py3Dmol code that shows the C-alpha trace and the ligand (Angstrom):
import py3Dmol

protein = """\
ATOM      1  CA  MET A   1      21.063   9.964   1.367  1.00  0.00           C
ATOM      2  CA  LYS A   2      19.203  10.130   4.678  1.00  0.00           C
ATOM      3  CA  ARG A   3      20.939   8.053   7.327  1.00  0.00           C
ATOM      4  CA  HIS A   4      19.140   6.683  10.357  1.00  0.00           C
ATOM      5  CA  ILE A   5      21.422   6.323  13.338  1.00  0.00           C
ATOM      6  CA  ASN A   6      20.627   4.924  16.768  1.00  0.00           C
ATOM      7  CA  ILE A   7      22.592   6.419  19.643  1.00  0.00           C
ATOM      8  CA  PRO A   8      22.933   3.293  21.791  1.00  0.00           C
ATOM      9  CA  VAL A   9      22.701   3.753  25.528  1.00  0.00           C
ATOM     10  CA  PHE A  10      23.026   0.433  27.334  1.00  0.00           C
ATOM     11  CA  ILE A  11      21.188   0.332  30.647  1.00  0.00           C
ATOM     12  CA  PRO A  12      21.823  -3.021  32.324  1.00  0.00           C
ATOM     13  CA  HIS A  13      18.903  -4.305  34.318  1.00  0.00           C
ATOM     14  CA  LYS A  14      20.408  -4.344  37.774  1.00  0.00           C
ATOM     15  CA  GLY A  15      18.582  -6.663  40.084  1.00  0.00           C
ATOM     16  CA  CYS A  16      16.532  -8.213  37.273  1.00  0.00           C
ATOM     17  CA  PRO A  17      14.258 -10.734  38.986  1.00  0.00           C
ATOM     18  CA  ASN A  18      14.083 -12.991  35.931  1.00  0.00           C
ATOM     19  CA  ASP A  19      16.117 -16.063  35.167  1.00  0.00           C
ATOM     20  CA  CYS A  20      16.383 -16.377  31.385  1.00  0.00           C
ATOM     21  CA  VAL A  21      18.666 -19.318  30.678  1.00  0.00           C
ATOM     22  CA  PHE A  22      20.701 -17.517  28.003  1.00  0.00           C
ATOM     23  CA  CYS A  23      21.393 -14.351  29.969  1.00  0.00           C
ATOM     24  CA  ASN A  24      24.476 -13.447  31.930  1.00  0.00           C
ATOM     25  CA  GLN A  25      23.259 -10.111  33.230  1.00  0.00           C
ATOM     26  CA  LYS A  26      22.671 -11.529  36.681  1.00  0.00           C
ATOM     27  CA  LYS A  27      26.301 -12.521  36.871  1.00  0.00           C
ATOM     28  CA  ILE A  28      27.606  -9.216  35.632  1.00  0.00           C
ATOM     29  CA  SER A  29      25.071  -6.988  37.338  1.00  0.00           C
ATOM     30  CA  GLY A  30      27.121  -6.971  40.514  1.00  0.00           C
ATOM     31  CA  TYR A  31      29.705  -4.828  38.758  1.00  0.00           C
ATOM     32  CA  ALA A  32      28.102  -3.596  35.537  1.00  0.00           C
ATOM     33  CA  ASP A  33      27.750   0.121  35.980  1.00  0.00           C
ATOM     34  CA  VAL A  34      24.521   1.795  35.105  1.00  0.00           C
ATOM     35  CA  PRO A  35      25.648   4.868  33.158  1.00  0.00           C
ATOM     36  CA  GLY A  36      25.149   8.161  34.960  1.00  0.00           C
ATOM     37  CA  ILE A  37      23.377  11.119  33.397  1.00  0.00           C
ATOM     38  CA  ASP A  38      26.708  12.830  32.574  1.00  0.00           C
ATOM     39  CA  GLU A  39      27.959   9.691  30.868  1.00  0.00           C
ATOM     40  CA  ILE A  40      24.791   9.387  28.799  1.00  0.00           C
ATOM     41  CA  ARG A  41      25.020  13.051  27.913  1.00  0.00           C
ATOM     42  CA  SER A  42      28.562  12.579  26.641  1.00  0.00           C
ATOM     43  CA  ILE A  43      27.546   9.488  24.598  1.00  0.00           C
ATOM     44  CA  ILE A  44      24.745  11.471  22.959  1.00  0.00           C
ATOM     45  CA  GLU A  45      26.917  14.489  22.327  1.00  0.00           C
ATOM     46  CA  SER A  46      29.655  12.426  20.713  1.00  0.00           C
ATOM     47  CA  TYR A  47      27.060  11.402  18.122  1.00  0.00           C
ATOM     48  CA  VAL A  48      25.207  14.642  17.549  1.00  0.00           C
ATOM     49  CA  SER A  49      28.448  16.639  17.202  1.00  0.00           C
ATOM     50  CA  THR A  50      28.967  15.044  13.779  1.00  0.00           C
ATOM     51  CA  LYS A  51      25.304  15.076  12.739  1.00  0.00           C
ATOM     52  CA  LYS A  52      24.480  16.167   9.206  1.00  0.00           C
ATOM     53  CA  PRO A  53      21.174  18.032   8.713  1.00  0.00           C
ATOM     54  CA  SER A  54      19.798  15.130   6.661  1.00  0.00           C
ATOM     55  CA  ASP A  55      20.610  12.512   9.346  1.00  0.00           C
ATOM     56  CA  SER A  56      17.908  11.128  11.584  1.00  0.00           C
ATOM     57  CA  TYR A  57      19.040  10.223  15.110  1.00  0.00           C
ATOM     58  CA  GLU A  58      17.250   8.300  17.822  1.00  0.00           C
ATOM     59  CA  ILE A  59      18.422   7.776  21.368  1.00  0.00           C
ATOM     60  CA  ALA A  60      18.120   4.026  21.885  1.00  0.00           C
ATOM     61  CA  PHE A  61      17.856   2.733  25.435  1.00  0.00           C
ATOM     62  CA  PHE A  62      18.889  -0.881  25.078  1.00  0.00           C
ATOM     63  CA  GLY A  63      19.435  -3.411  27.805  1.00  0.00           C
ATOM     64  CA  GLY A  64      16.264  -5.359  27.544  1.00  0.00           C
ATOM     65  CA  SER A  65      14.004  -4.214  30.309  1.00  0.00           C
ATOM     66  CA  PHE A  66      13.730  -0.441  30.284  1.00  0.00           C
ATOM     67  CA  THR A  67      10.188  -0.411  31.652  1.00  0.00           C
ATOM     68  CA  GLY A  68      11.283  -2.725  34.469  1.00  0.00           C
ATOM     69  CA  LEU A  69      13.455   0.042  35.894  1.00  0.00           C
ATOM     70  CA  PRO A  70      12.064   2.080  38.794  1.00  0.00           C
ATOM     71  CA  PRO A  71       9.767   4.794  37.352  1.00  0.00           C
ATOM     72  CA  ALA A  72      11.919   7.636  38.700  1.00  0.00           C
ATOM     73  CA  GLU A  73      14.937   6.209  36.885  1.00  0.00           C
ATOM     74  CA  GLN A  74      12.997   5.813  33.623  1.00  0.00           C
ATOM     75  CA  GLN A  75      11.790   9.385  33.986  1.00  0.00           C
ATOM     76  CA  ARG A  76      15.350  10.675  34.465  1.00  0.00           C
ATOM     77  CA  TYR A  77      16.596   8.970  31.286  1.00  0.00           C
ATOM     78  CA  LEU A  78      13.554   9.935  29.233  1.00  0.00           C
ATOM     79  CA  LYS A  79      13.679  13.549  30.396  1.00  0.00           C
ATOM     80  CA  LEU A  80      17.323  13.798  29.362  1.00  0.00           C
ATOM     81  CA  ALA A  81      16.554  12.342  25.924  1.00  0.00           C
ATOM     82  CA  GLU A  82      13.501  14.583  25.594  1.00  0.00           C
ATOM     83  CA  ASP A  83      15.695  17.662  26.046  1.00  0.00           C
ATOM     84  CA  TYR A  84      17.780  16.646  23.014  1.00  0.00           C
ATOM     85  CA  VAL A  85      14.614  16.086  20.977  1.00  0.00           C
ATOM     86  CA  GLY A  86      13.345  19.500  22.093  1.00  0.00           C
ATOM     87  CA  GLU A  87      16.558  21.112  20.871  1.00  0.00           C
ATOM     88  CA  GLY A  88      16.082  19.433  17.486  1.00  0.00           C
ATOM     89  CA  LEU A  89      19.348  17.474  17.799  1.00  0.00           C
ATOM     90  CA  VAL A  90      17.651  14.095  18.008  1.00  0.00           C
ATOM     91  CA  ASP A  91      14.428  12.912  16.372  1.00  0.00           C
ATOM     92  CA  GLY A  92      13.058  10.547  18.966  1.00  0.00           C
ATOM     93  CA  ILE A  93      13.598   7.819  21.510  1.00  0.00           C
ATOM     94  CA  ARG A  94      13.472   4.050  21.171  1.00  0.00           C
ATOM     95  CA  LEU A  95      13.712   1.519  23.927  1.00  0.00           C
ATOM     96  CA  SER A  96      13.622  -2.222  24.379  1.00  0.00           C
ATOM     97  CA  THR A  97      11.783  -4.114  27.063  1.00  0.00           C
ATOM     98  CA  ARG A  98      10.153  -7.398  27.980  1.00  0.00           C
ATOM     99  CA  PRO A  99       6.576  -8.052  26.854  1.00  0.00           C
ATOM    100  CA  ASP A 100       5.418  -8.662  30.416  1.00  0.00           C
ATOM    101  CA  TYR A 101       6.679  -5.215  31.425  1.00  0.00           C
ATOM    102  CA  ILE A 102       4.098  -3.582  29.178  1.00  0.00           C
ATOM    103  CA  ASP A 103       0.705  -2.461  30.363  1.00  0.00           C
ATOM    104  CA  GLU A 104      -1.567   0.476  29.730  1.00  0.00           C
ATOM    105  CA  LYS A 105      -0.184   2.569  32.597  1.00  0.00           C
ATOM    106  CA  THR A 106       3.383   2.067  31.377  1.00  0.00           C
ATOM    107  CA  LEU A 107       2.495   3.003  27.814  1.00  0.00           C
ATOM    108  CA  LEU A 108       0.601   6.117  28.940  1.00  0.00           C
ATOM    109  CA  PHE A 109       3.702   7.113  30.898  1.00  0.00           C
ATOM    110  CA  LEU A 110       5.943   6.599  27.826  1.00  0.00           C
ATOM    111  CA  LYS A 111       3.492   8.597  25.716  1.00  0.00           C
ATOM    112  CA  GLN A 112       4.409  11.720  27.701  1.00  0.00           C
ATOM    113  CA  PHE A 113       7.854  11.555  26.069  1.00  0.00           C
ATOM    114  CA  PRO A 114       8.902  11.477  22.409  1.00  0.00           C
ATOM    115  CA  VAL A 115       9.218   7.681  22.433  1.00  0.00           C
ATOM    116  CA  LYS A 116       8.724   6.476  18.864  1.00  0.00           C
ATOM    117  CA  VAL A 117       9.718   2.818  18.887  1.00  0.00           C
ATOM    118  CA  ILE A 118       9.263   0.089  21.476  1.00  0.00           C
ATOM    119  CA  GLU A 119      11.186  -3.107  20.808  1.00  0.00           C
ATOM    120  CA  LEU A 120       9.863  -6.165  22.597  1.00  0.00           C
ATOM    121  CA  GLY A 121      12.148  -9.084  23.413  1.00  0.00           C
ATOM    122  CA  ILE A 122       9.622 -11.685  22.325  1.00  0.00           C
ATOM    123  CA  GLN A 123      12.225 -14.414  21.643  1.00  0.00           C
ATOM    124  CA  SER A 124       9.580 -17.074  20.841  1.00  0.00           C
ATOM    125  CA  LEU A 125       5.830 -17.526  20.762  1.00  0.00           C
ATOM    126  CA  ASP A 126       6.045 -21.209  21.559  1.00  0.00           C
ATOM    127  CA  ASN A 127       5.082 -21.825  25.166  1.00  0.00           C
ATOM    128  CA  GLU A 128       7.408 -24.785  25.612  1.00  0.00           C
ATOM    129  CA  VAL A 129      10.372 -22.771  24.306  1.00  0.00           C
ATOM    130  CA  LEU A 130       9.424 -19.850  26.558  1.00  0.00           C
ATOM    131  CA  MET A 131       9.127 -22.139  29.564  1.00  0.00           C
ATOM    132  CA  ARG A 132      12.375 -24.031  28.913  1.00  0.00           C
ATOM    133  CA  SER A 133      14.138 -20.687  28.403  1.00  0.00           C
ATOM    134  CA  ARG A 134      12.625 -19.439  31.689  1.00  0.00           C
ATOM    135  CA  ARG A 135      11.326 -16.278  30.121  1.00  0.00           C
ATOM    136  CA  GLY A 136       8.554 -16.078  32.674  1.00  0.00           C
ATOM    137  CA  TYR A 137       5.654 -15.221  30.340  1.00  0.00           C
ATOM    138  CA  THR A 138       3.480 -16.985  27.808  1.00  0.00           C
ATOM    139  CA  ALA A 139       2.820 -16.372  24.130  1.00  0.00           C
ATOM    140  CA  ASP A 140      -0.525 -14.754  25.012  1.00  0.00           C
ATOM    141  CA  THR A 141       1.221 -12.156  27.166  1.00  0.00           C
ATOM    142  CA  ALA A 142       3.705 -11.414  24.388  1.00  0.00           C
ATOM    143  CA  LEU A 143       0.974 -11.053  21.753  1.00  0.00           C
ATOM    144  CA  LYS A 144      -1.095  -8.818  24.021  1.00  0.00           C
ATOM    145  CA  ALA A 145       1.937  -6.572  24.540  1.00  0.00           C
ATOM    146  CA  CYS A 146       2.469  -6.306  20.748  1.00  0.00           C
ATOM    147  CA  ARG A 147      -1.152  -5.254  20.287  1.00  0.00           C
ATOM    148  CA  MET A 148      -1.041  -2.660  23.058  1.00  0.00           C
ATOM    149  CA  VAL A 149       2.144  -1.086  21.699  1.00  0.00           C
ATOM    150  CA  LYS A 150       0.605  -0.743  18.231  1.00  0.00           C
ATOM    151  CA  ASP A 151      -2.789   0.387  19.532  1.00  0.00           C
ATOM    152  CA  MET A 152      -1.156   3.165  21.526  1.00  0.00           C
ATOM    153  CA  GLY A 153       0.495   4.487  18.369  1.00  0.00           C
ATOM    154  CA  PHE A 154       4.118   3.411  18.909  1.00  0.00           C
ATOM    155  CA  MET A 155       6.170   1.692  16.251  1.00  0.00           C
ATOM    156  CA  LEU A 156       6.718  -1.930  17.204  1.00  0.00           C
ATOM    157  CA  GLY A 157      10.023  -3.791  16.981  1.00  0.00           C
ATOM    158  CA  VAL A 158      10.215  -7.488  17.750  1.00  0.00           C
ATOM    159  CA  GLN A 159      13.282  -9.430  18.776  1.00  0.00           C
ATOM    160  CA  VAL A 160      13.275 -13.156  18.056  1.00  0.00           C
ATOM    161  CA  MET A 161      15.804 -15.744  19.181  1.00  0.00           C
ATOM    162  CA  ILE A 162      16.192 -18.933  17.205  1.00  0.00           C
ATOM    163  CA  GLY A 163      17.607 -22.178  18.546  1.00  0.00           C
ATOM    164  CA  LEU A 164      16.535 -21.733  22.173  1.00  0.00           C
ATOM    165  CA  PRO A 165      15.923 -24.943  24.178  1.00  0.00           C
ATOM    166  CA  ALA A 166      13.073 -26.967  22.625  1.00  0.00           C
ATOM    167  CA  ASP A 167      13.001 -24.722  19.554  1.00  0.00           C
ATOM    168  CA  THR A 168      12.607 -26.171  16.066  1.00  0.00           C
ATOM    169  CA  LEU A 169      12.555 -24.631  12.605  1.00  0.00           C
ATOM    170  CA  GLU A 170       8.787 -25.173  12.439  1.00  0.00           C
ATOM    171  CA  LYS A 171       8.289 -23.377  15.773  1.00  0.00           C
ATOM    172  CA  SER A 172      10.440 -20.451  14.659  1.00  0.00           C
ATOM    173  CA  ILE A 173       8.484 -20.143  11.425  1.00  0.00           C
ATOM    174  CA  LYS A 174       5.216 -20.286  13.385  1.00  0.00           C
ATOM    175  CA  THR A 175       6.499 -17.583  15.745  1.00  0.00           C
ATOM    176  CA  THR A 176       7.439 -15.459  12.722  1.00  0.00           C
ATOM    177  CA  LYS A 177       3.990 -15.855  11.140  1.00  0.00           C
ATOM    178  CA  MET A 178       2.197 -15.078  14.413  1.00  0.00           C
ATOM    179  CA  LEU A 179       4.334 -11.976  14.864  1.00  0.00           C
ATOM    180  CA  ILE A 180       3.745 -10.811  11.285  1.00  0.00           C
ATOM    181  CA  ALA A 181       0.010 -10.934  12.031  1.00  0.00           C
ATOM    182  CA  GLU A 182       0.646  -8.280  14.701  1.00  0.00           C
ATOM    183  CA  LYS A 183       2.116  -5.971  12.021  1.00  0.00           C
ATOM    184  CA  PRO A 184       5.471  -5.139  13.585  1.00  0.00           C
ATOM    185  CA  ASP A 185       7.458  -2.386  11.885  1.00  0.00           C
ATOM    186  CA  MET A 186      10.876  -3.962  12.409  1.00  0.00           C
ATOM    187  CA  ALA A 187      12.573  -7.101  13.676  1.00  0.00           C
ATOM    188  CA  ARG A 188      15.889  -8.348  14.964  1.00  0.00           C
ATOM    189  CA  ILE A 189      16.776 -12.027  14.696  1.00  0.00           C
ATOM    190  CA  TYR A 190      19.325 -13.525  17.045  1.00  0.00           C
ATOM    191  CA  PRO A 191      20.629 -17.078  16.856  1.00  0.00           C
ATOM    192  CA  THR A 192      21.047 -18.276  20.438  1.00  0.00           C
ATOM    193  CA  LEU A 193      24.600 -18.284  21.725  1.00  0.00           C
ATOM    194  CA  VAL A 194      25.924 -20.040  24.806  1.00  0.00           C
ATOM    195  CA  ILE A 195      27.443 -17.362  27.024  1.00  0.00           C
ATOM    196  CA  ARG A 196      29.745 -18.200  29.906  1.00  0.00           C
ATOM    197  CA  GLY A 197      28.094 -17.998  33.287  1.00  0.00           C
ATOM    198  CA  THR A 198      24.561 -18.721  32.074  1.00  0.00           C
ATOM    199  CA  GLU A 199      22.276 -21.616  32.844  1.00  0.00           C
ATOM    200  CA  LEU A 200      22.476 -22.509  29.171  1.00  0.00           C
ATOM    201  CA  ALA A 201      26.244 -22.919  29.556  1.00  0.00           C
ATOM    202  CA  ALA A 202      25.651 -25.455  32.339  1.00  0.00           C
ATOM    203  CA  GLU A 203      23.081 -27.278  30.198  1.00  0.00           C
ATOM    204  CA  TYR A 204      25.527 -27.282  27.295  1.00  0.00           C
ATOM    205  CA  ALA A 205      28.346 -28.629  29.484  1.00  0.00           C
ATOM    206  CA  ALA A 206      26.041 -31.382  30.726  1.00  0.00           C
ATOM    207  CA  GLY A 207      25.127 -32.313  27.142  1.00  0.00           C
ATOM    208  CA  ARG A 208      21.479 -31.340  27.590  1.00  0.00           C
ATOM    209  CA  TYR A 209      21.523 -28.412  25.163  1.00  0.00           C
ATOM    210  CA  ARG A 210      22.959 -28.321  21.659  1.00  0.00           C
ATOM    211  CA  PRO A 211      23.149 -24.904  19.970  1.00  0.00           C
ATOM    212  CA  LEU A 212      22.517 -24.513  16.250  1.00  0.00           C
ATOM    213  CA  THR A 213      25.535 -24.782  13.991  1.00  0.00           C
ATOM    214  CA  VAL A 214      26.326 -21.833  11.707  1.00  0.00           C
ATOM    215  CA  SER A 215      24.932 -23.764   8.775  1.00  0.00           C
ATOM    216  CA  GLU A 216      21.683 -24.620  10.620  1.00  0.00           C
ATOM    217  CA  ALA A 217      21.243 -21.034  11.801  1.00  0.00           C
ATOM    218  CA  VAL A 218      21.751 -19.748   8.235  1.00  0.00           C
ATOM    219  CA  SER A 219      19.242 -22.237   6.937  1.00  0.00           C
ATOM    220  CA  TRP A 220      16.617 -21.216   9.554  1.00  0.00           C
ATOM    221  CA  CYS A 221      17.230 -17.521   8.845  1.00  0.00           C
ATOM    222  CA  GLU A 222      16.976 -17.946   5.062  1.00  0.00           C
ATOM    223  CA  LYS A 223      13.373 -19.101   5.628  1.00  0.00           C
ATOM    224  CA  ILE A 224      12.409 -16.629   8.366  1.00  0.00           C
ATOM    225  CA  ILE A 225      13.883 -13.389   7.010  1.00  0.00           C
ATOM    226  CA  PRO A 226      11.983 -13.421   3.660  1.00  0.00           C
ATOM    227  CA  LEU A 227       8.708 -13.960   5.572  1.00  0.00           C
ATOM    228  CA  PHE A 228       9.331 -10.781   7.551  1.00  0.00           C
ATOM    229  CA  GLU A 229      10.600  -8.851   4.523  1.00  0.00           C
ATOM    230  CA  ASP A 230       7.730  -9.909   2.262  1.00  0.00           C
ATOM    231  CA  ALA A 231       5.351  -8.634   4.946  1.00  0.00           C
ATOM    232  CA  GLY A 232       7.117  -5.256   4.908  1.00  0.00           C
ATOM    233  CA  VAL A 233       8.886  -5.756   8.249  1.00  0.00           C
ATOM    234  CA  LYS A 234      12.294  -4.105   8.244  1.00  0.00           C
ATOM    235  CA  ILE A 235      15.111  -6.359   9.444  1.00  0.00           C
ATOM    236  CA  LEU A 236      17.336  -4.308  11.708  1.00  0.00           C
ATOM    237  CA  ARG A 237      19.839  -6.960  12.582  1.00  0.00           C
ATOM    238  CA  ILE A 238      20.563 -10.658  12.137  1.00  0.00           C
ATOM    239  CA  GLY A 239      22.732 -11.986  15.025  1.00  0.00           C
ATOM    240  CA  LEU A 240      25.477 -12.314  16.198  1.00  0.00           C
ATOM    241  CA  GLN A 241      25.758 -10.334  19.338  1.00  0.00           C
ATOM    242  CA  GLY A 242      23.143 -12.263  21.226  1.00  0.00           C
ATOM    243  CA  SER A 243      20.067 -10.593  22.528  1.00  0.00           C
ATOM    244  CA  ASP A 244      20.345  -6.956  23.416  1.00  0.00           C
ATOM    245  CA  GLU A 245      19.501  -8.272  26.807  1.00  0.00           C
ATOM    246  CA  ILE A 246      22.880  -9.929  26.920  1.00  0.00           C
ATOM    247  CA  ARG A 247      25.611  -7.484  27.591  1.00  0.00           C
ATOM    248  CA  GLU A 248      27.897  -7.345  24.621  1.00  0.00           C
ATOM    249  CA  GLY A 249      31.368  -8.676  25.351  1.00  0.00           C
ATOM    250  CA  GLY A 250      30.049 -11.698  27.183  1.00  0.00           C
ATOM    251  CA  GLU A 251      32.196 -14.677  26.384  1.00  0.00           C
ATOM    252  CA  VAL A 252      30.612 -16.999  23.853  1.00  0.00           C
ATOM    253  CA  LEU A 253      31.274 -20.656  24.627  1.00  0.00           C
ATOM    254  CA  ALA A 254      29.330 -22.167  21.746  1.00  0.00           C
ATOM    255  CA  GLY A 255      26.743 -21.381  19.127  1.00  0.00           C
ATOM    256  CA  PRO A 256      26.518 -20.119  15.569  1.00  0.00           C
ATOM    257  CA  VAL A 257      29.263 -17.505  15.661  1.00  0.00           C
ATOM    258  CA  HIS A 258      30.479 -16.160  12.359  1.00  0.00           C
ATOM    259  CA  PRO A 259      31.966 -12.697  11.800  1.00  0.00           C
ATOM    260  CA  ALA A 260      29.714 -12.062   8.804  1.00  0.00           C
ATOM    261  CA  PHE A 261      26.645 -14.065   9.744  1.00  0.00           C
ATOM    262  CA  GLY A 262      24.172 -11.601   8.218  1.00  0.00           C
ATOM    263  CA  GLU A 263      26.072 -11.665   4.929  1.00  0.00           C
ATOM    264  CA  LEU A 264      25.936 -15.485   4.904  1.00  0.00           C
ATOM    265  CA  VAL A 265      22.162 -15.324   5.326  1.00  0.00           C
ATOM    266  CA  TYR A 266      21.651 -12.714   2.606  1.00  0.00           C
ATOM    267  CA  SER A 267      23.929 -14.674   0.248  1.00  0.00           C
ATOM    268  CA  ARG A 268      21.759 -17.730   0.749  1.00  0.00           C
ATOM    269  CA  ILE A 269      18.559 -15.746   0.216  1.00  0.00           C
ATOM    270  CA  TRP A 270      20.042 -14.391  -3.026  1.00  0.00           C
ATOM    271  CA  LEU A 271      21.047 -17.896  -4.135  1.00  0.00           C
ATOM    272  CA  ASN A 272      17.447 -19.048  -3.584  1.00  0.00           C
ATOM    273  CA  ARG A 273      16.090 -16.089  -5.540  1.00  0.00           C
ATOM    274  CA  ILE A 274      18.519 -16.665  -8.447  1.00  0.00           C
ATOM    275  CA  THR A 275      17.845 -20.392  -8.484  1.00  0.00           C
ATOM    276  CA  ASP A 276      14.069 -19.807  -8.650  1.00  0.00           C
ATOM    277  CA  GLU A 277      14.572 -17.463 -11.588  1.00  0.00           C
ATOM    278  CA  ILE A 278      16.883 -19.890 -13.414  1.00  0.00           C
ATOM    279  CA  GLU A 279      14.414 -22.743 -12.904  1.00  0.00           C
ATOM    280  CA  ARG A 280      11.659 -20.535 -14.301  1.00  0.00           C
ATOM    281  CA  VAL A 281      13.346 -19.460 -17.529  1.00  0.00           C
ATOM    282  CA  LYS A 282      16.474 -21.528 -18.162  1.00  0.00           C
ATOM    283  CA  GLU A 283      17.037 -22.943 -21.613  1.00  0.00           C
ATOM    284  CA  ALA A 284      18.603 -26.382 -21.659  1.00  0.00           C
ATOM    285  CA  GLU A 285      21.793 -25.464 -23.513  1.00  0.00           C
ATOM    286  CA  THR A 286      22.663 -22.318 -21.598  1.00  0.00           C
ATOM    287  CA  LYS A 287      26.310 -22.365 -20.617  1.00  0.00           C
ATOM    288  CA  ASN A 288      26.994 -18.750 -19.635  1.00  0.00           C
ATOM    289  CA  ILE A 289      24.921 -16.368 -17.583  1.00  0.00           C
ATOM    290  CA  VAL A 290      25.183 -12.762 -16.462  1.00  0.00           C
ATOM    291  CA  ILE A 291      23.344 -11.870 -13.276  1.00  0.00           C
ATOM    292  CA  HIS A 292      22.324  -8.210 -12.971  1.00  0.00           C
ATOM    293  CA  VAL A 293      21.556  -6.925  -9.454  1.00  0.00           C
ATOM    294  CA  PRO A 294      21.853  -3.625  -7.536  1.00  0.00           C
ATOM    295  CA  GLN A 295      25.472  -2.627  -6.866  1.00  0.00           C
ATOM    296  CA  ASN A 296      25.109  -2.956  -3.099  1.00  0.00           C
ATOM    297  CA  SER A 297      24.112  -6.611  -3.465  1.00  0.00           C
ATOM    298  CA  VAL A 298      27.005  -7.834  -5.621  1.00  0.00           C
ATOM    299  CA  SER A 299      29.098  -9.310  -2.808  1.00  0.00           C
ATOM    300  CA  ALA A 300      26.079 -11.066  -1.241  1.00  0.00           C
ATOM    301  CA  VAL A 301      25.163 -12.497  -4.659  1.00  0.00           C
ATOM    302  CA  ILE A 302      28.679 -13.820  -5.237  1.00  0.00           C
ATOM    303  CA  GLY A 303      28.829 -15.212  -1.709  1.00  0.00           C
ATOM    304  CA  GLN A 304      31.729 -15.676   0.636  1.00  0.00           C
ATOM    305  CA  LYS A 305      34.681 -17.287  -1.133  1.00  0.00           C
ATOM    306  CA  ARG A 306      32.526 -17.136  -4.293  1.00  0.00           C
ATOM    307  CA  GLU A 307      30.373 -19.921  -2.865  1.00  0.00           C
ATOM    308  CA  ASN A 308      27.215 -19.023  -4.803  1.00  0.00           C
ATOM    309  CA  ILE A 309      29.091 -18.896  -8.111  1.00  0.00           C
ATOM    310  CA  GLY A 310      30.510 -22.370  -7.444  1.00  0.00           C
ATOM    311  CA  ILE A 311      27.078 -23.747  -6.527  1.00  0.00           C
ATOM    312  CA  LEU A 312      25.427 -22.314  -9.677  1.00  0.00           C
ATOM    313  CA  LYS A 313      28.168 -23.702 -11.938  1.00  0.00           C
ATOM    314  CA  GLU A 314      27.982 -27.109 -10.354  1.00  0.00           C
ATOM    315  CA  ARG A 315      24.186 -27.281 -10.182  1.00  0.00           C
ATOM    316  CA  TYR A 316      23.503 -26.117 -13.752  1.00  0.00           C
ATOM    317  CA  GLY A 317      26.771 -26.898 -15.570  1.00  0.00           C
ATOM    318  CA  PHE A 318      27.421 -23.228 -16.380  1.00  0.00           C
ATOM    319  CA  LEU A 319      30.898 -22.436 -17.717  1.00  0.00           C
ATOM    320  CA  SER A 320      30.751 -18.834 -16.602  1.00  0.00           C
ATOM    321  CA  VAL A 321      28.645 -16.856 -14.143  1.00  0.00           C
ATOM    322  CA  HIS A 322      29.217 -13.098 -14.113  1.00  0.00           C
ATOM    323  CA  VAL A 323      27.590 -10.698 -11.682  1.00  0.00           C
ATOM    324  CA  LYS A 324      27.010  -7.044 -12.587  1.00  0.00           C
ATOM    325  CA  GLY A 325      25.827  -4.399 -10.160  1.00  0.00           C
ATOM    326  CA  ASP A 326      24.000  -2.279 -12.708  1.00  0.00           C
ATOM    327  CA  LEU A 327      20.383  -2.443 -11.582  1.00  0.00           C
ATOM    328  CA  LYS A 328      18.653   0.228  -9.566  1.00  0.00           C
ATOM    329  CA  GLY A 329      17.132  -0.670  -6.235  1.00  0.00           C
ATOM    330  CA  ASP A 330      17.683  -1.436  -2.652  1.00  0.00           C
ATOM    331  CA  MET A 331      19.479  -4.583  -1.487  1.00  0.00           C
ATOM    332  CA  LYS A 332      16.293  -5.751   0.246  1.00  0.00           C
ATOM    333  CA  GLU A 333      14.206  -5.403  -2.919  1.00  0.00           C
ATOM    334  CA  ARG A 334      16.423  -8.004  -4.561  1.00  0.00           C
ATOM    335  CA  ASN A 335      15.892  -6.712  -8.082  1.00  0.00           C
ATOM    336  CA  LEU A 336      17.236  -9.303 -10.463  1.00  0.00           C
ATOM    337  CA  LEU A 337      17.727  -9.825 -14.172  1.00  0.00           C
ATOM    338  CA  ILE A 338      19.456 -12.879 -15.602  1.00  0.00           C
ATOM    339  CA  GLU A 339      20.912 -12.907 -19.106  1.00  0.00           C
ATOM    340  CA  PHE A 340      21.288 -16.329 -20.622  1.00  0.00           C
ATOM    341  CA  CYS A 341      24.127 -16.135 -23.111  1.00  0.00           C
ATOM    342  CA  GLY A 342      24.036 -19.449 -24.896  1.00  0.00           C
TER     343      GLY A 342
END
"""
ligand_1 = """\
8
SF4
S 17.399 -11.566 29.517
Fe 16.617 -9.680 30.479
S 14.860 -10.357 31.630
Fe 16.040 -12.187 31.216
S 17.372 -12.448 33.008
Fe 18.492 -11.261 31.489
S 18.148 -9.120 32.011
Fe 16.601 -10.333 33.061
"""
view = py3Dmol.view(width=600, height=400)
view.addModel(protein, "pdb")
view.setStyle({"model": 0}, {"cartoon": {"style": "trace"}})
view.addModel(ligand_1, "xyz")
view.setStyle({"model": 1}, {"stick": {}})
view.zoomTo()
view.show()
């Protein structure tokens, strides 16, 4: 099976002039080292040394604002990555940046290198949320950046944060629908976390900001993720490490932290799918059911601590609910067959 692997190279945005309320890069940038070329080379080589011929590798410059770096610095990183692509060891480059750091000149510059994917830290398309989060751009700017990236022939990734100040479920769904209209290829969804040393932490301490609970974040994601997936947008990640713009390892003070957050979301999406199917075909006296799904979905279908099984028994009075992983298909396709056994 072909594996796609990103070789993550984290480039902190030293001297970032922005003030996003959730970000602690300003605090850490005084001592966060920007990796040198030798360090990046050794990161890349540690990955490609174990590469199988069928694997597809991309060098991924994360850190949030790649195109905000001085052009000479961008060129140095891109040139290094380009050499690995030229040698056939790596298939391309991806990078993440802010939507207001995208313009035609920047994209023409990136086009000179084998950059395949540009991920934009959109976060929200609601102007009040953007303003309260001090992102420093409007929804129009973000949408224009999406269009330019696609028009110039790059693949587009979008990063969305849910639960930012002034955010609501309705606003997050609207953001999702507006983004889908721009035909992104992939998305990452991050519930907002309160990281020590950020303005959000001060707001939280003062009682002016309340993060989503785990249960609220799951319930927002269970509505947002299927919208993206049904539109053919690949979900690359659902939380929990905060935005890629937040250096991993930052201390989380509050927010929807759960070690298997993505699994909780997919379990809920499965429960919804199974419930819809039961409602559609259930016969009144059914007491036992067997749920057939692809093997790689069995644990999500059962749910953590068998939660979904318990809910189905309680909701429908089933005596037994068995799950079998004997269908073909990908986890995201959610192939499903339910046997009602009397
Ligand atoms: S999230 Fe990115 S753009 Fe915003 S302050 Fe942090 S590093 Fe700067």
